[in-house]
N, C-alpha and C positions, 0 to 999 in steps of 0.2 A: 504493500500500499504506499510505502514511503516514496516509491518511485513516481507514483501517480501525483502525490502532493508536491513532489519536486517540480514536475513538468507543469502542473497548474500554476505554481509560483513563477516558474521561468516564463511561462506564456504571459501571465499578468504583468510581470515586470517589463517584458519586451513590449507589450501593448502600451504600457505607461509612457514610453518614449514618444513624445509628440513632435515628430520631425517637422511637421508643418508650422510649428511655433519656433522651433530651434533654428532651423536652417535659415529662413528669411531674417530672423533676428540677428544672427551672427555673420551672415553674408551681406545682407543689405541694410541692416539696422532698422528694419520694419517689423511691426507686429500685425500680422494679417488678421488676427482676431479683432483688433481695433479698427481695421480698415474695412472689414467685411460687414455685410448687413446682418448676418446671422451669428457673427462671432465664432464661427466654427473653425477649429484647426484641422482643416482637411485638404485633400488634394485639389479640389476644385478651386477653392480660395487661393491655394498656393499658385496654381496656373494664372489665376486672374490678377493677383497682386505682386507676385514675386517673378513672374515670367515663365516661358516654356522651359528653359534649361532647369531652373529650380523645381518647376512643377513636375517634370519627368523624373528627376531624381527623388523627389519626395514620394511620388506615386510608387516607385520601385521599392523604396524603403518601407512604405506602409504595407505593401504586399508582402515583403519579405519578413517583416516582424510578425505576421501572422502565419506565413508558410513555414518557416524553419522550426519553431517550437513544436508545431503539430506534426510536421513531417519527421522530425527526429523522434518524437515520441511514438509515432506509428511504428518505427523500426524496432522499438524496444518494449513497448507495452502491448497489452492485449486490447484491441479496439472494442471488443465485446464487453469489457468491464464497465460497469455503470459510471465509474469515476472518469472514464475517457470522455464522457460528455463535457465535463468541466475543463479537461485538457483542451478539447477542441474550442471551447468558447472562451478560454481564459485571455487570449490576446485581445479579443473584442471587449471584454469587460474592463481590461486594463486601459484600453484606448478611451472608453466611455467614461470611466471613473479612475483617472490615473493617480498613482501614488505620488508621482513627481510634480503634478500640477493639480492640486485638489480643487475640484469644482470648475475645471476648465477643460473637461473632456470633449471629445468630438462625436460625431454621428456614427463612426465605425463602419462605413460602407467599404472602403478600400481594404481595410484590415480583415473584414469578414470574407471578402473574396480570397485574400491571402490564406486564411485559415482553411477554407474549403479546398483551395489548391493544394494545401498540404496533405490532403488525403490521397494524392496521386499514388497509384494509377487509377483509383476511383475518382473520375472526373464528373460523375453524374450530378452530384449536388452543385458544384460550381457552374456547370453548364446549365442547369435548371435556373440558378439565380441570374446568369447572364441572359438567358432567353426571356425571362420575365421582365427584366430591366429594358431590353430591346423592344419587347412587345409594347410595354406601356410608355416608351419614349418615342417610338417611330411608327407604330401601326395604330394601336388604340392609345392615343396621346392623352395622358392624364397630367394635369397641372393643378396646383403647383407641385414642386419637387417633394414636399412633405407627404402628400397624399399618394403620389407615385411610389415613393419608397415604402410607405405603410402597405399599400396593396401588393407590391412586389414581394415583400417578406411574409405576408399572410399567404400568398399563393405558394411561396416556397415551403412554408410550414405544412400546408395542406398536401402538397405533393410528397413531402417527406413522410408524412403519416401514412400515406397509401403505398408508397413505392420503395422506400429505402430500408436497408437493413445494415447492421444490427440495430436494436433499439437504442443503444447508447449513442450511435450516430444521430438518430432521430432526435433524441433528447438534446444533444449538443446543438443541432440546427435550431430547435425551438428556443433554446436559451439565446443563441445568437440573434434570432429574429426579435425576440422579446426586447433585448437590449437595444437594438437598433431602432426599433419602433419607439421605445421609451425615450431615447435620446433625441429623436426627431420631434417628439411631442414637447419635450422640455425646451428645445431650441425655438420651437414655433411659439411657445408662450412668451418668449422674450422679444419677438419681432411683430411686424404687422401681419394681420390676417389677410390672406389672399383668397379670392373666390375660387371655388373648385370648378374645373371644366374638364369635360371628356369629349374628345372628338376623334374621328377616324381620318386617317391619312387619305388625302384626295389624289387620285391619279390625274396627271395632266395629259390631255390628248393633243 
């Protein structure tokens, strides 16, 4: 059991490193949380306020801090153990509720992709997440981003309950989804409310 707790702690600490706050601060002397509308230390705001080069680096680091703890644990631990659910979700929890930046966590979207990528060679969960994001961004277009993300992770949870095994994996995905949805709601309460719209992509003839 100690090994599971070790990887849970490792993942949490990895997630607690908010690269989107640190890199713009030390490279450019800016705080993207102060510059952005939602105050989120995430990859989108990094691209928007720190530029493409910093944005690409930060996106890669956000994916990596989810990928490596999970993938390393997958090689050592039994993914069927119920505690593996928390190993899978730990980097997301760390990003949302970071030890190193109390009260200043992010929405955890990029790191959630990284955690699911860490399940390689099982790519079904991360592909499902990507498909739902693309579906609700490009085909059935849901706005604002808050609602799109909530619907995406609700759909991911539903698919997980029906299609994925083992149960520890499903539980981990449910925890990730709950944390991401909660962080989006918390961030939304601090900003302006936007009307919800749903529209289909129109084909141009």
